[in-house]
N, C-alpha and C positions, 0 to 999 in steps of 0.2 A: 633348528635341530641341534641337540646337544649329544655329545658322546664322551664317555669317561675314558680315561687312559687304558682301562682294562679291556675296552672294546676295540682299541686301535689295532689295526693289522699292518701288513707291509705297505709302505707308502709308495705311490706312483709319482715319480719325480719328472717324468718325461713331459716335454712341452706339448700341449694339446692343440689340435687344429683350430684355427679361427675363421674358417671359411663360411660359417653360418652363425646365426644368432645363438644357437645352442652351443656351438664351439666356443664362442666368445664368453657366454655365460659360464660354461664349464671351466674355462681358464681363470675367470675372475673368482669363481667360488673356490677353485683349487688354491689360488694364491692366498685368499683370506683364510681358508681352513688350515693351510700349511703354517701360516703365521700364528695360529692358535693351537698348533699340534693336533689337529682334528682330522686331517685328510687321510683316507685310506681307500682301498679298492671297493669296499662295500659302499662307502659314501658315493663314489663315482657311479656305481651301478644303480643306486637309489635315486639319483637326480632325474627329474622328469625330462623327457625329450620333446614335449609339447605343452602348451598352456594357452589359456584364453586371457585376453587383456580387456578389462572393463574399466574405462577411465584411467585412474592411476592405480588400479588394483590388478594383481595377477592371480588367476585361479588355476591351480594345478590339477591334473587328472586323478582318476580313481586310485591308481597305484601308489599315490602319495597320500592316501587316506582323505581326499577331498573329491567329491564327485557331483555331477549334475545329471538328473534323470531326464527322460524324454519330454516331460512337461516343463522343463527348465526350472524345476523346483530344486533349489540349491541345498546341498549337504556339505557345507563349508565350515572349516575350522579357521578362525582368525588367528594367524601366526604372528602378524606384525601390524601395528597401526592402532590408532585410537578407536576406530569403529569401522564397520563394513559398508558404510554408505558411499555410493559411487555416483559421480556426476558425469553423464555421457551426453554428447551432442552429436546427432546424426548428420548426414551430408546435406539435409534440407535445413539444418539450423534448429531443429526441434530438440529441446533439452529434456533428458530423462534423469530422474533421481531415484535410485533404488538401493535397497539393502541386499547386498550380495549373499548374505546368509539365509535370506528368505526366497528370493527369486532373482535370476540373472537375465539379462537382455537376450531375446531370441532373434538371432540374425535371419532366420528363415522367414520372418514376417516382413522383411524389408521390401520385397518386390510388391507385395500387396499394398503396403503403406505408400510406396511411391506412386502406384496406380491411383489410389484414392486421392492423393494430393492434387490431382488434376481436376477434381470435381468442384463445381460451384455450389456451395451450400448456404449462401447468405440468406438469412431469414428463416432457415429450417431448424427444426428440433429433431435431434437424432438420438436414438436409444442404442447404446452399446451394451449388449446383454452379457458379455463376458469381458469385462474391462481390463483385468490383469494390470500390467504396468502402464496401460494407456496407449498401446501401440496405435489403435484406431481412434480412440477418444481424442488424443492430443492432435492427431492428424486432422480430424474433422474441425477441431477448434483453431489450430494454428494455421494450417495450410488451406483448408476449405472455408474458413471464416464462418462456421456455423453459428446460428443465433444462440443455441443451447445444446449441450450434450448431457444426456442422462447416462451415467456410467454405473453399471451394476456388477458387483462381485461379492462372493461370500467369504473371501479372505480379508479380514480387516487390516492385516499387516501389509498386504499388497495395496489396498486402497490408501493407506498412509503414504506409500510411494507415489501413487497417482496424484494425491492432493499436493504433495511437495512439488511434483513436476509441473502441475498446473500453475502453482504460485510462481515458480521461476520463469515460466513462459508467459506470465501475466494474463492468463485466461481463466483463472479460478472463479471470476465473477460470472462466467458463462457455463460453469461445470456444476452439475448436481450429482453428488455421489450417494448411491444407495447400497447399503450392506444387506446381503441376503441372497436367497435362491430366486433367480429371475422369474421363475414360474409363479412365485408367490408375491413378489414385491414390485414387479414391473408395472409402471403406471399405464392405465388404459386410455386409448384414444387421444394420445398426445404427440405422436411421432410422424414426421414426414418420411423418415427412413428408420429402419431397424437393421442393425448389423449383428449377425450371428457368426462369431469367429471360432466357435468351439470345434475341435477335431477329436476323434474321427467323424463324429456326427452330432448334430444338434436337433435331430428330429423330434425329441421329446419336448422341445421348446417352440415348435412352429406355431402352436395355438397361442402361446403368450405373445409371440411376435405379431400375429394378426390382431390380437386385442390391443396392442400398443399403437397401431396405426390410427391416424385421424379418420373420422367417418367418411371423408371423401377419398380415402385411400392413400397410397404412397409406394415406396420401394422397400423391398426386403432383400438383403444380401445374405446368402447362405453359403458357408464353407462346408464342404463334405469331402471325405475320402471315399472314392467310388472303386468298387471291385470290378476291374475291366474283364476279369475271367468269368463274370456272371453273364456276359453276352453269349447267347446260345447261337452257335454257328449253324447255319442251314446246311443240310446234307446235299451233296451233289446227286443229281438223278442218275439212274442206271444207264449204262451204255446201250445203244440201240444198233440195230443191224445195218440199216441203210446209211449211206454217206450223207444224204440230205438231212435225215433226222438227226444224225450224229452232229452235223454242223450246227443245226438249230439248237440242239441241246447244249452244245459247247458254248454258243453265244449266250444262252440262258444262264448257264453256270457262271460264265464270266460276269454277266450282269448282276446275278445274285451275289457273287463274290464281292463285287464292288459295293453293292448295297450293304453287305455285312461289314465291309471295311469302313464304309462311311458311317454306319451305325456305331461301330467301335470308336471311330474318330470323333463322333458327336458325343461320346462318353455316356452311353446308355440312355437313349431317349425315354425308356420306360421310367427311369428315375425322374426325369423332368415331368412326365405325365403324372406320376404319383404325387409329386411335390405340388404341381399346379392344381390338381383335383382336390387335394387335402386343404390347401390354403383357400381355395374358392369356397369349399364347404364351410370352413371355419368362419370366413367373413360373412357369409350369408346367414349363418346361425347367430353370429354376434350382433349383426345389424338387422333386426327383424323389421323390414320395411318393404314397401312396394318395389323399390329399386334394387335389382340384383347386382352382385359384384362379379367381376371376371378377373382372372389372374393370367398374366402372360409372362413366359420366360423370355425376357428380352435380350439377355446376354449370358455368356458363359466364358469364364477365363480358366485356362488350364495351366497348372504350375508344375506339371511333370510327375513322375512316379516318386512316391515316398517309400515304397517297397515293391517287390516283384508283383506286377499285375494290379497294383493299387495306386490310384492317382488322386492328387489334390486338385479340386476344382472349386470355383466360386460361381454359384448360380444367382442371377439377379432377376427378381420377379417384380413386375409392375402390377400393382393391385388398384383397381379403380371400378367405378360404376359401369355397368354393362353397356350403357348406351354410347360410350366413348368409341370413336372410330380407331382403326388400326393406325392410321396416319397420325392421329392425335397422340396415341400411345408412344409411337416412335419419336415424334417431335418432343414430347414431354420428357422422355428418357434422355434424349440427346442434349436438350437444353439444360437439364439439371446435372448432367455428368461431364460437361465440357465447359471449361472456363472461356469466357469471351476474350 
């Protein structure tokens, strides 16, 4: 930041508090600016009070003319340094390389990445339909030891970051990167798992996910933002005259209330039903054979509200031929999602 002498105002010479990182930074900047005769009250007001650290890079917020939107698409001006490439290593030891002027690391994905890290995917081929920086692709390759990951994204600059990250993690020989819209370029009948991480919804890509599964089926992981306000509360019955009837009605109301609360807690069973029915229909239309397919929602993970009444969930569907028993489905899911 440069200031000419004509813009200088009254200088603040008081010693600034050092009780926080911001206080320490403010004091250091003040001393440097004073040495160059640049410090004034306006500069003090303009200094950011928070920032994000990415590797050895600091990203300042919007009020300093650098900002990041909800999709973590960066709007960043490089103020100092040779380039904007950042090397970041997470707590699991997975390395990420990315250009901070294109996209920055999204910390909100860490919980799901940590959960996925526990899966055993040896020998499996996985399709990541929205690869981005490789949050899930690299997790499947490094932590889950997948045989191959097919990573799809339509942003070629972001895919460059993913390729670099795969190289530094030494897993690039097991990564196939495809540039384009996953509905058009996703390979058919190749995957043991398909991961759909697009929020708020990836419903438009369910068919492509079903097509990507191998003929004998597999697992589809679907991220969604569900509107909890869409659950229709059941009305309480009218009051009755007699004490006996009133007691019976009260018990029914309490029972129905618990049912509604359970339904709400289960995060809209109707959504699960629609998802299961659609994927079942897709699979049976894709594989025109005597053997029918069934789809079971075997797991749901809740990551809390992202806004009022709206919650981020991950639904996991086991898709297989219909003659498989429920015990087999549960055993298959557990064996493939828990490391020995």
